[in-house]
N, C-alpha and C positions, 0 to 999 in steps of 0.2 A: 066113533067120529061121525058127525052129522054130514049130510050132503052139502050144507052151507060151508062147513069147515073144509070139506074136501075141495069144493069149488074155490074157496079162498086160497088154499094151498096150491092148487093148480094155477091160479092166476099169478101167484107169487113166482112159481117156477117158470111160467111162460114169460113173465117180466124179465127174468134172468136170461132167458134164451133170446128174447126180442125186446131189448130195453127201449127201443124207439117206438114200439107199438102202443096204441091207445087201447088198452085192455078193457076200458069201460065201454068201448064201442064194439067189442067182440060179440058177434051173434052166436048164441049158444048152440044153434042147430047147424051152423056153417062149418065147413072144413077148416080146421085150425091152420093147416099149411097155407091155404088160400087166403084166409082172413089176415094172417100175420106175415104173409109172403116169406115163409121160411122154407128152406130146402130139406131134403131127406135127412141130412146129417144133423141139422138142428132138431128135427123131429125125433131122431134117435136119441140125441142128448136130452131132450125133454122126457122121453120114456125112461131113460136111465135115471134121471133126476127124480122122477116119480117113484121108481123102484127104491132108490136110496133113501128118499125122504119118508115114504110111507111104509117101507119094508114089505112091499107087495111084489111077489114074483109075477112078471108079465111075460108070458111066452110070446115069441115073435109072431106066432100065428094069430095072436089076439090084438096086435097093433091096430088093425082096422077098426076095432071097437073104440080106440082112442082118438079117432079122426076128428070128432067134434067135442066141444066142451061138455055138452050134455051127455054124450056117449062116454066120455072119461069119467064123469061123476057117477053115472049109473054103474059102469063096469067096476070102478073102485069101491063103491058102496057095497056091491055084491061080494067082491073079493074080501073086503075087510070084515064082513059079517059071516064069511064062510060059504056064501051061496055063489058058487062058481058059475059064471055065464059062459056059454059056448055058442 
């Protein structure tokens, strides 16, 4: 899966979590929770959706790496290719 495909999948999942958000205006380096004004439960639901959709185990200790769109893409690209980031 390419980084562009990962990003597209993440945007789809974020759209399910925050349907009112304008995802086209999401700043890739900004914190997802701040940009989309979602709470910790929404973020947890996002992490669970990523796990279920991409079949990637995401330990809770790694959640900070998912804080931004770019961080999510990089983290998942590494996990999907077997290069675990810590």
